[in-house]
N, C-alpha and C positions, 0 to 999 in steps of 0.2 A: 595808486592812486585809484582804483576802481572798486576800493573798498566800500561799503556801506559803511556811511557815520552819519550815528542817529544825534550826537550829540559832542559836543564839545567846552571843555571849561579851560580858558585862556589866562588862569589867574597867576600868578610868578610861584604859588605854590606848585599848581599844576606842573608849569613849564618845567620846575627844576626837578620834580619827583620823574616826569620825563626825560629829561636831560641825563638824571642817574641811570634811567632803564637802560638808555640809550647807548651810553658808556659800557653798561653790563652787556648787552648784547651784542657791540664791539671786541669786548675782550673774549666773549663765546667764539664770535665767528672765528678768531686765530686761533683759539683750539680746534675748530672743527676744520680749517683749513690742512692743517696737521695730522689729522686723522687718514691714519693709512687708506689708498682707495679713495677716499672721497674726490666725487664729481668726475670719476674715469666713468669711460662710456663713449659712443660713436659721438660724431659731430652731427647734428643736425640743426635745423634752423625753421622757426616759425615765423610770424609774422600778424602787424596787427595794420587792419587796412582802414583809414579814415576818409567817410565819403559826404556828399553833398546831398542833400534831396532839394531840386527844383522842379518849377513848373516846364513846359514847353515852351517859354520864354527864355529859359536860365534863370530866372530869376529866384531865389533862397524860398523853400516853404516849410513853415516852422512845425514838422509837425512829426516830429520823431518817437516822441512816447507813444505815440498812437500807432506807429506804423511797428515800433517795436513789440508793441503787444499783436498785432496782426501778425507778424511774420512768428510770434514765438518760438524764436530758436536761440536757447543761450549762449551760441558765438554772437549773437546780436548785442552792441552795447549801448547806452548815449552817452555822445558828448557833450561837451560845454555849450554850446549853440543848440538851439531847438532844431534847426536844420541843418542837422549833422551827426551822423550814426559811425560806429565802429563795428567792424566783421573781424573777429579774432581765428586767425587761418590756424589749423593744426599744424603743428611740428611735421617736418618730414628728415627723414636723413638724407645726408648730405650725399653721400655714396649710393651713385646711381642715376636716376633722372630727375633729381630735386628741382630743377625751376619750369620742368615742365609740368611737373606734379603740383605745383605752388599755382603756376598759372592755370591749369584747369579747375583749381579750388576758387581762384578769383573770378573766374568766368561766370562760374557756380553760382555763386554769391552773388555775384550782380544782377547776372538774369534773375535768379531768385527775388531779390530785394527791388528788383524792377517791375516785376510782374506783382508784385504785395502794393508798391508805390502808387502802383496805377488806380488804384481804389482811392486814392488819396488826388487823381488827377495830378500826379508828379512823376518824377522819374529819378533816379540814380543815377550819378556822374562824380567819379574820380579826379580830382584835381588839385594843386596846393591851395590857391585862392580864388575863390569864384569872381570873375573880373565883373560881374552884373551889381556886386555889394555895394548898397550905398549906405550912408550913414543912419540912417532912421534902422537901418538892418543889426543895430549894435543898442547895448542898455539893458537894463534888468529886465523888461519885457520879452525878450530873445533869450535869456539864459534857461538852462535846462534846469526844473524845478528837482533837485536834490542838494540836499544837507552840504557834501563835501565842496560843491561847487559856490553855496554860498560863505561855508565855513574859509575857505581858500582867499575870495574875494576879501573877508573884512581882513584875515590876517595880513594880508599882502598890504592893503590898505594901510591898515596899523603901523607895520611897517614904514610903510613911504611917508604917509603923512598927509597926503595929499591926492589928487585926481592922478589915476593912472592914464599916463598920456606917451602918446606916440608922434615922433617926429621923423621921417624917412627924405633923405634926398634922393634925386632922383631926375626923370626930363621931366616930370610934373610932380613936384614936391609935397607932400601932404603931412600935416598935422591934423592928430584927434586926439580928445578926451574925453577918458571915461570915468566911471563910479564901479567900475566891475571888471571883470575877466572876459566880457565877450571880445574885445578887439584880438587876444589872443585868439580867440575860439576859431577864427577866420582862417588858421592856419591847419590843414589836414595833410597828414604825410601816410609812407608806407614805412612802418618801422619796423625793420628787421630783430627777429633773435638768434644769435648764435651762440650755440652752445658750445663750448673751450673746455679744455680739461686745467685743474689749476698749476700746474706746472708750466703750462704753454701760455698762461694768460698776459703778465706780463707782455712777451715778445709780440705774440697777436694783437695785443689792445692798441700797441703803438703803431704795428702796420697798419689798422685797421685807420687809428688818426692820420696816418700819414700819407693815405690814399682818399680818406673822404673827400677833400678841396677838388681832386682831380675827377672824381667819380659825379660829385655835386654841380660840374661846370657842365658836364656831357648830359645832365639828368634836370637842367633849370626847367618848371614849370609854372611857375608864380610871378608873371611881371605885372601885375595889376593888383591897386587895394584901392577900394571904392573908387575902380572906374579909371582911378590914375596909373600914367605908366611910372614905374620906379625901378626896383631893381631885377636883373631875371630871376632870382630865389628870393622875394619879397618877405617869405616866409623866415628869414633869417633873422633882419634886423627889427621885424612886426612882433617875433614871437621876443625877443631880449628887451623890446621896448614897454612891451606893454606887461612882463614880467618883473623886469628888474625893479628890488624896490628901495634903491641907492639913490640920494639925490645927489646933483651935478657934482657939489663938493667932495661927497665921497667916492665918487666915480674917480675924479679927478686921484684921488690920493690910492686909485688902482685896487681898490678891495676886490673881492672875487664875486662875480655875478652869481646869480642860478641858473643863468642861461648864457655858457661859455663853451669853446672848445677843450674845456680843462686848465688845469693850472701847470705843465708841465708833463713831460716824458714819464711813463710810470718806470719807476725804479729798478722794485723786487716783485711786487704781483698783486693782486686784487686788494687787500687788506689797507694799503694806504689811498686805492680811490675811494673807497667806503672811511675811513680815517677823513680824510678832507672833507667830507660834506658832513660829517659829526663836527668836525673841528671850527668851521668856517662859516657854517651857515648856520642862524639860529631855528630851532621847532617852529613849524607853522598849525600844526595838528598834533597840538599834546595828547595823546590818547594812548593810556598802556593795555596790553592786556593782561591776563592774568597766567600766563607762563611763566615760570621759573626756568628758562634755559641753562643755566648749569645744572640743574637738576636732569633736564632733558639729556642733556651731553654725557653725565655721570653715568645715566642708564644706559647709554650706547644708542640712545636716538638722535634724530639729525632733529634740533629746537628750530620753531619757526622764525625767530628772533624779529618778532611784530615790530617792534619800535623801529628798526634796522632799515627795516624793507619800508616801512612808512614813509620814515624819514628823505630812504632814497628817491620814492616817487614824487617826492616835494623838490627835487632839485632837477634840473632838467639840463643837463652839457647834451651834447649833439650827439656822443657817443656813451653810452651808462654803464657801470658796472651792475649786475642783476646775483643774485641768490636766491636761490629756489629750495624750499626743503624737498620737495616732492620728489617719490622715491630715493630716498636715501641720500639725497640733496645734488644740487649740480651750479654752476656760474654760466651766465650767457654773457655777452656783450651787446645791448641794445643800439641799433644802429637808427640815428633818429634823425637826419639827416635828410634824407631822400622823401621829395613831395610825392602824394599821390598823383598818379596817370603819368602820361596818357593814355595809355593802354594797357592791358595786363601785360602783354607781350612785352610792351617798353619797360613795364617795371620789372618783371624780370631779368631782362638785360642788365638794366640798374643793379641791379642786386647780382647777376653772375659776374658786373666786371669790378662792383665793390669787393665780393668776397674772392674773387679771383685775383684780385691784385694784391690784398692782402697777406692771402696765402701763399702768391709765387714772391711777396717781399722779404717774408718774416723771418725767413733763413738769411735776410744778410742786414736785418735791422738793426744789428749795432753799430753797423757801419752809418746807416743814414740817420740814424740818430744823434752820431757824433756830426756829419756833416751839414745835418738841418738844425738849425737854433729854432728852439720852439717858437719863438715870436714871429720866426718867417713862415714856419705852418700855419698859422694864425692869420698872417697876412695874404698868405695863400685860400683860406678859406674864404675871407670876407671879399676879396677880389671873385675869385669863384662864382658866388652868391649874387654880387653887383653885374659882371658882365657876363657870365656863361660861359661860351663856346667863343665870346670876344676878350677874355681875359688874357692877363699874360702871367705865369703862373712862375715862379724859382723852382729851380730842381738842381740838386747835386751834379756838378757838370760832368762828363765824362772824359775831361782832360785831366781829373783829379782833384783841383781844388776852385772854390768859387762855385757861382751859379749862373745856367743858361737861365733864359728868358724866355721861355715856351707857351706857345698857342695851348689850351686844351687837347685842343684835335691831334698836333703834332705830339705833344707827349703822350697822350692815350696810344697812339698810331707804334711810338717807341716800344711803351712797356706791352703791348697787348699779347705778344709772348710769352711774356711772366705772368698774365693772367693767365693763357690758356695751361702752362706749367701748372700754377698754382689750384685749378680748380682738377686738374688732373692727379695731382698728389694729394688733394681732398677725395679722389674716387670719383670725380664726377665724370658719366661716359662723355666720350667725345662727341657724340651724336647732339645733347644738352647744352657742351660747350661751347660746340663749334656754330649753332643755331643762334645762342644767345648775343655772344660774342661777335659772330657776323652782322645781328642788329645793332648792335655798335658800331662796327665798321660801316654799315648804310647810312646809320644818322651821321656819321663822320664825314663820307660822304658827300650830301646833301647837304653838310653845314647847318644842320636844322634842331631845334630841341622844340620841346612844347613851350617853352616861354616864346622864341623867336617865331614859331608858327603865328602863335596870337598875337605878337606885336605887329608881324606883317600882315596878319588879316584885317586886323583893325586899322590899321593904315591904309589900306587899300578900299575899305567900307567908310571910313569916315571921309573920305572925300565927297563922297555923294549923301552922307547919313549923317543924322545929328550922333551923337556920343552913344547915347543909352539904348538906339536903335543898331550901331554899329558894334557894339557889345553884345547885344542879344543874338544880333543874327550870326557873329562869331560864333558865339555861346551854342547855338544851334547845328552850325557844323561840327565844332569838336565834339558834342555828344553822340552825332551821328557815328563822326569817324571812330570814336572810342568805343561805341556800341558796338560796331564789327571787328573789332580786334585788331584795327589798321595799325603798323608800324607807323611812329609819328612822320619817319621820312619818307614813305608813302602818301603821306596827307597831301591833298593838292589845294591852291589856291581857289579861297572863294570869288567866283563870279561876280 
C-alpha cells in the first residue's frame, strides 16, 4: 500500500483483468513456495513505526508532507492523515541483541524527527490514538494528498454505498460518520515484520495468533477517541468500523471482514492465507503490472507478484502474511496489533513478549490449536482490547480439559518462562531477553499500561479542569515521559 498510484480504472473490465492476473500470481506463488531453498535464511525482524505530529499542547499539527521534505530521509513516509508519519526501521537479525538494536533505532529516529519538527513548532509522539483529537480533525481537508488514499476512499465507499460510520461502546460511547478514511487514520501502531522460513510458517503463524491477545492486553495504549473514554485499545474497533465495507445485514451473515484476526487456524502453510484474501475480498485497486510471473519463474528468477502484493495490502488482518521477492524472495509475518508508544523501551518489551511467547509455544502449537477453538481466540482478542489488564482471558486448563479464566497479568506471569525459552531458542542473548521481559514483569507488578496510565491521569486532572485542558495536560506529561524513554511502569501520577 506504500506504492505510488498515479491512476486507477474501476471499470468491470479492469477489475476482471486484475482478478485474472491475481489468480495467475496465486498459482505462481505455489510454484515459488515449492522451489528448493526458497525463503531460507536467518530469522530477522523489522518494523514500521507510525507517529503523531503535535504542538506543545498535544494537539495535532497537519504538516507531514512539509516535515518529510525537511527531513529528506527515504525511511520517512506519509501516513493517511496530515498529522501522521511513518518511520521504516531497518531489519535486524534475531540472533544477538535485536531489541536493543531496534530500540536504539527508534530513539534516534524520534530524536531526528523531533529536531526537524521544531521548525514547525511541533513535536513527534508515539501513541496509539491521540487523546486530544476533535471531530474537526477528520475529513478530506485532513487527508494526505496522495492518490492511493483518494482511490481507497472511493473504492471502499463504492463497496459500502454509504458514509463511513464508527460506533464504539465504552465508558463514554461515541458515534462518528465520515465520507473518507481519515477516521481510520487516527490509529498509529508499531508493525513488526518477522521473517519466517516456509516450512515453519503455519506453526509460527498459529503461535503468533495464539499469543496476540495476551501481548495486546499488556501493551494497550489507546483509551480515547475524540476525547472520550472507550476501550483500552480503541484502535481495534476503530479500525474495523472505519474500514469494514459491509452493511449490517451482510455482517449478520458472518461474511469475512477486511479487518479481523483471520478466518481460522492455518492448516498447511502460507499459500492458504493469500488464497483466502484472493477469494474472499473484491479488489480495491485493480492496477496491473507488465510482469509475466510464470515467465520470470521459468527463467529461474523470483517474480514480483505485483497484483498479489497489492491486493494483500488492501486487506488488514491483525497478523498478515507477507511475500517479498527481494534477495531471492522470503516470507514474513506482519504483526499489526501492537500500538505505538508509550516509550521506545516499552515498544521493544512488547515485541520481545509477543515474539518470545510465539517461539516458546510454537513447538506445542498442535495441542493449543486443538484445545483452543478459533472463536475462543477471537473472544480473547476483543476482550484484551476492551479491558486491557482488567480483561479475563480463556486459556486451556492445566488440568487437561476445559479453560481457565485468567487475568492477563496472571497468564503472562505463568508464561514468561516460556517466552524466555522462546527467545533463547531464536538466538536472542540473555541480556536482551532478561532486560525486556523484565520490563514486562515491572509493568505487571505496577499493574499499569499506557492506556491505564492515561485514564488514571485524566481522571485526576478532570476533577479540577475542563475536559480539553485535562487531556492537554495529560498529553504534556505523556510526551515528556516518552521523550525521556522512561518505561511506563515508572511513570508517576500527575499532580
